[in-house]
C-alpha positions in Angstrom: -6.3 19.8 -3.1 -9.7 21.3 -3.5 -12.4 20.2 -1.1 -14.9 17.8 -2.7 -18.6 18.2 -2.6 -20.4 15.0 -1.4 -23.8 14.1 -2.7 -26.4 12.6 -0.3 -27.2 8.9 -1.0 -30.5 7.2 -1.1 -32.1 6.4 2.3 -30.7 3.4 4.2 -32.3 0.0 4.3 -34.6 -1.0 7.1 -33.2 -1.5 10.6 -31.9 -5.0 11.7 -34.4 -7.6 12.7 -35.6 -7.1 16.2 -34.9 -3.3 16.2 -37.0 -0.9 18.4 -39.3 1.6 16.6 -37.5 4.5 14.9 -36.7 7.3 17.4 -37.1 5.1 20.5 -33.4 4.7 21.0 -30.2 6.3 19.8 -28.5 4.7 16.8 -25.8 3.2 19.0 -26.3 2.4 22.7 -23.7 0.8 25.0 -24.7 -0.1 28.6 -22.4 -1.6 31.1 -19.9 -2.8 28.4 -16.8 -4.5 29.6 -14.1 -6.3 27.7 -11.5 -8.6 29.3 -8.7 -10.2 27.4 -7.1 -13.4 28.7 -7.9 -15.2 31.9 -6.5 -15.6 35.4 -3.6 -13.5 36.6 -2.7 -12.4 33.1 -6.2 -11.1 32.3 -6.4 -7.5 31.1 -9.5 -5.4 31.4 -9.7 -3.1 28.4 -13.2 -1.7 29.1 -15.1 -1.5 32.3 -18.8 -0.5 32.6 -18.9 1.7 29.6 -22.2 3.6 29.0 -22.4 5.5 25.7 -25.2 6.8 23.4 -24.5 8.0 19.8 -27.3 9.6 17.9 -27.7 9.2 14.1 -25.8 11.9 12.3 -23.4 12.8 15.1 -19.7 13.4 14.7 -17.9 12.0 17.8 -14.2 12.1 18.6 -12.9 9.5 21.0 -9.8 10.5 22.8 -7.6 9.1 25.6 -4.0 7.9 26.3 -2.7 4.6 24.9 -4.3 1.7 26.6 -7.3 3.7 27.7 -9.8 1.5 25.7 -10.8 3.8 22.9 -9.8 1.6 20.0 -11.4 -1.4 21.9 -14.6 0.5 22.1 -14.4 1.4 18.4 -13.9 -2.3 17.5 -16.9 -3.4 19.6 -19.1 -0.8 18.0 -18.0 -1.9 14.5 -18.7 -5.6 15.3 -15.0 -6.4 14.9 -15.0 -7.8 18.5 -17.6 -8.8 21.1 -18.0 -7.5 24.7 -17.3 -9.7 27.7 -20.4 -8.2 29.5 -22.9 -5.6 28.9 -25.5 -4.6 26.3 -24.9 -3.2 22.8 -27.8 -2.0 20.7 -27.6 -0.8 17.1 -30.8 0.7 15.7 -32.5 -0.8 18.8 -31.4 -4.4 18.0 -29.2 -6.4 20.5 -25.8 -6.9 18.9 -24.0 -8.7 21.8 -26.1 -11.8 21.3 -25.7 -12.1 17.5 -23.7 -14.9 15.9 -20.4 -14.3 14.1 -22.2 -14.4 10.7 -24.9 -12.1 11.8 -22.3 -9.6 13.1 -20.5 -9.8 9.8 -23.7 -9.0 7.9 -24.4 -6.1 10.1 -20.9 -4.8 9.7 -20.9 -5.0 6.0 -24.3 -3.3 5.7 -24.0 -0.5 8.1 -20.3 0.2 8.8 -17.4 1.7 6.9 -13.8 1.7 8.3 -10.8 4.0 7.9 -7.5 3.2 9.5 -4.3 5.1 10.1 -2.3 2.8 7.9 -4.6 3.1 4.8 -4.6 -0.7 4.3 -4.6 -0.5 0.5 -3.4 -3.3 -1.8 -0.1 -2.1 -3.1 -0.2 -3.3 -6.7 -3.9 -2.6 -7.1 -5.3 0.5 -8.7 -7.4 3.1 -6.6 -10.5 2.0 -8.5 -9.9 -1.7 -7.7 -9.1 -1.0 -4.1 -12.4 0.9 -3.7 -14.4 -1.8 -5.5 -13.3 -4.5 -3.0 -16.2 -4.2 -0.5 -18.6 -4.5 -3.4 -16.7 -7.5 -4.8 -17.0 -9.3 -1.5 -20.8 -8.6 -1.6 -21.1 -10.1 -5.0 -22.0 -7.0 -6.8 -21.8 -7.2 -10.7 -18.8 -5.7 -12.4 -20.6 -2.8 -14.0 -22.2 -1.7 -10.8 -18.9 -2.0 -8.9 -17.1 0.2 -11.5 -19.8 2.9 -11.4 -20.0 3.0 -7.6 -16.2 3.1 -7.1 -15.9 5.9 -9.7 -18.6 7.9 -7.8 -16.9 7.3 -4.5 -13.5 8.4 -5.8 -15.0 11.5 -7.4 -16.7 12.4 -4.1 -13.4 12.4 -2.3 -11.7 14.6 -4.9 -9.9 11.8 -6.8 -11.5 11.9 -10.2 -8.9 11.1 -12.8 -6.7 9.1 -10.3 -8.7 5.9 -10.7 -5.9 3.9 -12.3 -3.0 5.0 -10.1 -1.6 2.5 -7.6 -1.0 3.5 -4.0 2.7 3.9 -4.7 1.9 6.7 -7.2 -0.2 8.6 -4.7 0.7 10.9 -1.8 -0.3 9.9 1.8 -3.3 12.2 1.7 -4.4 10.8 -1.6 -4.0 7.2 -0.2 -6.2 8.1 2.7 -8.8 9.5 0.4 -8.8 6.2 -1.5 -9.3 4.5 1.9 -12.3 6.8 2.7 -13.8 6.2 -0.8 -13.5 2.4 -0.1 -15.2 2.9 3.3 -18.2 4.9 1.8 -18.7 3.0 -1.4 -21.3 0.7 0.3 -23.1 3.8 1.6 -22.7 3.0 5.3 -24.7 4.5 8.1 -21.6 4.8 10.3 -18.0 5.6 9.5 -15.4 4.4 12.0 -12.1 6.2 11.7 -9.1 5.0 13.8 -6.4 7.7 13.8 -7.2 8.7 10.2 -4.7 11.5 10.2 -2.0 9.8 12.2 0.3 9.2 9.2 -0.2 12.6 7.6 1.3 16.0 7.9 -0.8 18.9 9.3 -2.1 20.2 6.0 -3.0 16.8 4.6 -4.6 16.0 8.0 -6.8 19.0 7.8 -7.9 18.1 4.3 -8.9 14.6 5.5 -10.8 16.1 8.4 -12.6 18.6 6.1 -13.6 15.6 4.0 -15.0 13.7 7.0 -16.9 16.8 8.0 -18.5 17.1 4.6 -19.5 13.4 4.7 -21.2 14.0 8.0 -22.9 17.2 6.9 -23.8 16.4 3.3 -24.5 12.7 3.6 -25.6 12.5 7.3 -23.1 9.7 7.9 -22.5 9.2 11.6 -18.8 9.6 12.2 -16.8 8.1 15.1 -13.1 8.9 15.1 -10.4 7.8 17.5 -7.6 10.4 17.7 -4.8 11.6 19.9 -4.7 15.0 18.3 -6.8 17.9 19.9 -6.7 19.9 16.6 -8.4 17.0 14.8 -10.8 16.3 17.6 -11.9 19.9 17.4 -13.7 19.1 14.1 -16.1 16.8 16.0 -19.4 17.9 17.4 -18.8 15.9 20.6 -15.6 14.7 22.3 -15.6 11.5 24.5 -12.5 10.9 26.6 -11.5 7.4 27.9 -9.3 6.7 30.9 -8.5 3.2 32.2 -11.2 1.6 30.1 -14.0 4.0 31.3 -15.6 7.1 29.9 -14.0 9.9 31.9 -15.6 12.8 30.1 -18.3 13.4 27.5 -18.8 17.0 26.2 -20.4 18.8 23.3 -18.2 20.9 21.2 -20.0 24.3 20.8 -17.9 25.3 17.8 -16.6 22.5 15.7 -13.9 23.5 13.2 -16.1 22.5 10.3 -18.8 24.9 11.4 -16.3 27.8 11.7 -14.8 27.0 8.3 -18.3 26.7 6.7 -19.2 30.1 8.2 -16.0 31.7 6.9 -16.6 30.3 3.4 -20.2 31.6 3.5 -19.0 35.0 4.5 -16.4 35.1 1.7 -19.1 34.0 -0.8 -21.3 36.9 0.3 -18.4 39.3 -0.1 -17.3 38.1 -3.5 -20.2 39.8 -5.6 -19.1 43.1 -4.2 -15.6 42.5 -5.3 -16.7 41.5 -8.7 -18.8 44.6 -9.2 -16.0 47.0 -8.1 -14.8 49.5 -10.7 -11.9 48.5 -13.0 -8.6 49.1 -11.3 -10.1 49.2 -7.8 -8.4 46.0 -6.8 -5.0 47.7 -7.0 -6.0 50.6 -4.8 -4.6 50.7 -1.2 
């Protein structure tokens, strides 16, 4: 499937109430974050003393073995769970002290989610699946339809709006899930094993799409993955071990940069090929 071009949305709304001045803090800051499930002898510490900063517009891959805490960290960042201890700031505002309703509002406004299992409604069209977040927000039908159509177009699915998930390939279903995640124009896209149910080629297509969303829209992407080839698309790779950050490194050559450079080089070469004399293409 051809790679889609993604347009940049309008600027995001103001920061949450109580936020620090712009530029004073990273978009996301975790300090001393711990998470314990259960109590007493059966208690399990999923995270322990996690410190992590994520700047606006970054593309971060979170890796680690099963049980290392990477998905727990993702859930805390996305306001799907709360820490047992520590400080979480988003746009400078303290998140750990927010009420359930306040966290839900923050989540709906600023975060989009993509999961390994797609999580699409089986008997509902791609268009209707993408509209769901806007329906929950109370958007009028005409606005929902237009926004969903734009989102599907941006992930390369124009013309597939009325197909149900059962009529789509795995890669297409994940594109619908990504369209649903970005239809609200989030600041952050959280992707938990987004290529885990896909073959290698479809996985690369999804990673190329996430890369374009990061580059063209400036969406901050946080992705949990077990796959080094997929993590190589990220600008930064954070590794978790036993609930702690074990390694945090910049990727000097993300796959997306290499592919963009290759396309640019091919584009510069194509005018020469077009101007070659007739019959030249067949010469050895």
